[in-house]
N, C-alpha and C positions, 0 to 999 in steps of 0.2 A: 504493499500500500504506500502511496505517497506520504512522506513524513512531514508533518507540520507540527513540530515538537515545541511545546510551550517552554520547556526547560532550556532549549537552545536559544529560543527568542529572548529569554530573560537571563542568560548566562552573564555573570559578573566576574568570572575568573579568566584572565588572559592566560592561554596556555598554547604553546607552539608545538604542533606535532612534527617529529623529526623522523625521516626514513632511515632505514639501515642501509649504509653505503659500502660496507666492507665486511670481510670476515673478522670475527672478534672472539676473543677468549674471555672467560669470566669464571668466578667461583660458582655463581648460581645463575641459572637462566629460568625465566618464568614465561609461560604461554598464557596470554590473556591480559588485556589492559582494562579490566574492570576492577572493582573494589577489592576483591580477594588478592589478585595479583599486585595491584598497587600498594595495598597495605603491607604485603609481604616485602615488596621492594623497599618501602620506607624503613621497615624495622631491620632488614638485613643490611641495608646501607648504613644505618646508625650503628650497627654492630661491627662495621668495618668490612663487610663482604663486598667484593666486586660483583655487582649485580646487574643483569641485563634483563629487560622485560620486552617481549615481542607481542605486538598486537596486529591482527590481520587488517584492521581498518583504521579507525582513530581512537585515541584514548577516550574510554567512556562511551564507545559506540554501542555496546550491547545493553543488557538490562540495567547496568549501573547508571546509565544516563537516560533511561526511558521509564522507569518504574513509577509506581504511585506515590513514592516518597514516605510510605508509612513505616515508621521506626518501631519494631516490635521485639519484646522479649519472647523466649520460647521458640517454638518451631512450627512448621506447617503441619506436622504430626502433633496431635494432642499430647499433653503430658501423661494422660492415661496410657496412650499408645507407647510413649517413650518408656514408661515404667514397666509395661508388659514386656518390652523388648530387652530392657537393660536391668531391671530391678530397681528397688526404691532408692538405694543409696546412690547408685550411678545416675539415676534420673535426677536426684536433687543436685548433684554436682553439675550436671549438664544444664539444669535450669539456672544455677547460679552463674555459670559462664555466659548464658544468654543474657542475663541482666548486666553482667560485666560488659557485654558487647554493646549494649545501649549507652551505658556510661562512657565507654570508650569513644563512641561516635561523638557524644557531646564534648568530651575532653579534647578530642582532636580538633573539632571545630573552634574551640576556644584557643587551643595551643597555637594554631596556625592562622587564626583570624579569618576563617573561611566564611564568606557571606552566604551561608546556607539556610538562613531563616529557621533555626531549630525551635521547635515548639513541643512541650510535653502535654500529654493528655490524649486519651483515646477512649472511644465508646464501642463496645461489642454489642451489636443491636439484634434483637429477636423479632422475627417476622411472624412466627406462629408459636402456639403453646409448647410444642416440642422444643423449640429453641429456648424458651424460658426455662424449661427443665434442664436443658444443657448448660445454661448460665449458672444456675444454682449448682450443678454438679462441678462446674469449673470453679466456683467459689470454694467448694470443699477441697478440690484438688490443690488449688493454690495455698489454702490454709495448711494442708498436710505437708507442703513444701516449705512452710515457713515464710511464704511470700506475702506481701501486702495484699489485702483482699478489699477490693472496691465495693461501693454500694450497688445494689441492684436498683436502678431507677425505674419507676413505673408512674403512671397517671401524670399528675401535674408536674411532679419532679422531672419526669422524662421530657415532657413537652417544653419545659424551661430550658432544657439543654440540647434538644433535638426536635426542631419545629417541623415534624413530619407526621402525617396520619398513618404511616405504614407500620409503625413499630409498637410492640406490646411491652418491651423492656429493653434496657441497656445496662451493661455491666461497665462501671467505671474502671479505667486502668491509668494510674498516675505515672507508671514507668514508661509506657509507650508514648508515641507522639508522631510527629511528621517533620520533614526536612526537604529542602531543594536538592534532589539527589545528584543532579549534573554539576552544580556548583561544588557540592561536597566531593565528588569524585575527582574533579579537575583540581580542586584545592589540595587534596591528598596527593595527587600526582605531582603537582608543583613542589610540594614539600618533600616527596621522595626524590625528585630530581635535584633539589637543593641539597639533600643529604648525600648525594653522590651516585644514586642509581641512574642507569642509563635506560631510558624509555624510548622504544622505537615503534612507530606506527607504520601501516601499510607494509608489514613484514609477516605475511601468512607463513606459517610453518607447514611444510608439506611432507617432512620426513623426520623421524626421531630414531637415532641409532643408539640403543642402550650400551652401557659398558662402564668401566671405571671412570672414563671420560666420556660423557654424553655428547653426541654430535647432532645438531639440528640443521636441517636445510630450511632457510627462511629467506624469501624474497631474493633468491638468486645467490645468497651468501651462506657461509657456514658459521655456526655459533657453537663453541665447545665450552663445556662447563663440567664441574665436579658433581653438581646437584641440579635437579630439574624439579620445578613446581608446575603442575598442570592445573590451570585455572580458566579454561576456556568455556566452562559452563555449557549453556544450551547450544553454543556455536562450535563445540569441539569436534562434532561429527565422529567419524570412525578413524581419526588420526592414530589413536592408540587402541589396537584391537582388544587388549584385556579389559578396557573400560567400555567398550561398545555394548549398548543395550541396557546400561545401568541408568542412563539419562535420557529422557524424551523431551524434545523441544515443544512447547505449547505456546500458541499465540495469545496475547493478552493486549488489551486496548484501553486508551484513556482519552477523554476529551476535556476541554476547558471552555467555559462560557466567556462571553465578554464580561468586563468589569461591571458589577451591578451593586446599587445601593442596598438592595435587599439581602445580599448574601450573607453579611454578618449576622442577620437575624435568624438564618437558618440553622446556624451552629454557634450560638452566642459565646460559648466557652472556647471556640476555636479548636476543638478536639478533632482528630482523625476519626473516621467512622468506617466500619465494615459490618455487614450482616453475616449470618451464620449459614447461608445457603452454600451448597457445593460449588455452583457457579455464582459467586457472590458479587454484590455491588460494594465498592469502596470509594470513599470520597472525602474531601477536605476543602477548606478554604485556601485560596492563594493569598499571599500578602497584598495583592492588588485587588482584592474583593472579587475574584473569579471563583466559581465552583469548578474544581477539578474532580472529575467523576470516572471512575474506572469500572470495568465489568466486561462481560462478554469474553469468552475464550474460544479459541479454535484449536482443537486437538488434531486437525489436519495441517495446521499452521497457515492455512489460506484464510485471509481476512473475510468475514461475513459481508455479503452485499449490503448496500445501504447503511454502512456502519454508523455514520455521523447521525443520521436521523433516528436510527434505532437506539443509539446510546442517549440521545437527548430525550426520547420517549421514556426511557428508564429513569432518567434523572427527574423528569416532570412527574412521573408516578410516585417518586419518593417525595419530591417538593413541588406540589401543584403551583406554588408561587412563581415557578419558572416557566410558566406556560408560553411566555413571549420571549424567552431567552433564545440566543443564537450560539451556535458552535463556532468558536473562532480558531481553536486548535484541536487537532485530532492526530493521534499517533499510536503506534504500538510496536510490538517486538516479541521476542521469544524468551521465556523463562525455562530453566531446566528443572523438570520434576523427576522424583524417584518413585519407585512403586509404593513405598511406605510413607512418602512425603517427609522423611527425615533427611538431613544432610549426609552426603556421601563423602567421607575422608578415607584416606588410606595411602598405601605404598605399593609400588611396583619394584621389587628388589630393594636394595639398600639405599639408593640415591635418587629415586623418583617418587615424589609425593603428589597427591592430587586432593583437591578440595572443591566440590561442586554439589549440585543437587539441592539447593536451598528452597526449591519448590514455591517460589513467590514470596518467601519469608526472609529475604537475605540482606535488606538495607543495613541492618546493624551487624548481623552474624558474619557477613563476609569480611568486615573489618578485623573482627577477632580471629577469623580463619587464616587470614594472612599473618597475623601476629603469632598464631600457634604454629604455623608452618616455619616461620623464622625461628621460633624457639626450638623446634625440632631439629632443623638444620644445625643450630648452635649446640645441640646435644642435650636439650631438655624436651623430651618427647612425651612426657606422661600426659599432658592435657590433650595434645593432638591424638594420642593413641586411645584415649577414652572415647572420642568421637569415632575413631576408626573401628571400635568394637561394635558399633551399631550394626546389626545384620541387615544386609541388602540382597535383593534378588534382581536379576534382569527382567525387563519387560518381556512377556512371552510373545512368541510368534517369529522370532528371528529378525533379521535385517529387513525383510520385505513385508512381513505380516505384523510386526509389532504395532504399527500405527493403526491398522484396521482393528486389531485386537483391543487397543486402548479405547477406540471410539465405541466399540461394542460395550466394554466394561463400564464406561462412564455414562452410558445411556440410563442405567438404572439410578445413578445418583442425580442426574438431571431431572428424571421423573419424580424422585423424592422431593425436589425443591418445589414441586407443585402440590404436594400432598400435605 
């Protein structure tokens, strides 16, 4: 789809993309110029490692520069699911690190004076009675983790915070919030470059030769390094066969209205909001009083027809006040999902790490993932390895049938959204 990205139009971080022009040697090479790779480059450079990052397009071109900007603790998989996979003690440690990831994002924005418009506050919104029961269960789950438990807003208390007729309840979350993700990504990239990391754009990696010294073919040049971090996410493709099938790219889309005087009244507390449907709506206010509204997914990665009009109808259903609104920006891209919706970390041999599969829940967690990868390369692997213990499976169907199999599997969950 043609990209009319609000974040690009409101970018306030000057950043020059630089191509790779020659063969190069490094201590560590990173595939992927999103938040995971950039964060790792920053922390490795600060530790004194000669670090090279390779991005196939431009820095921040993928999900890190296109997402909904919602900054969340936890994971796309519920904490109940994480506990069932890992046990209660490991689940608690993972939860604590996810909260650390949110704090890390805010600390990095302050540390490097990044103009990313960070806001704390989030509402998990219930559309149907089943969702209200889910929110009460989430309160109990958070309490069991020792996490702050927000209020369950209903009735007049809810309407005062979320001026929509669509919702029965909403659970407060004071940890989560929202941010301008492209400014944050480029600000972190500028900080990594200032620390000594070499970040190259338009350098697609076409071949990886493992070994004690890893050799990559990228943009017609060779890059050699002792360590490799793979952080290509939804755009990695089948570059590394052992990882093929664990990540599925899914299309997701966002629109922004024109600036409107009534937008502050829609969400008076300026929280980010998402509902509990499988194919969910998520939205927030922009600092210029636009409504940024995300939703719709394409499991075939082909954008749905009539997307702008369709998304505006969804926004008007949530906020009838927007009946005369116009769509000024419309964009989308791919996120990488896993079968269980938990992030996929691990190693290939002794000197290749990977971190991806945040399943639409990565604005904060990607920054921590890069930090944990840097820790691991520096010899402190315990925290990275806890994530690597999360069990994962490949999407069924093999290379050619995994997409049709996913479409079939998700049909039931889409149906439940209507029940």
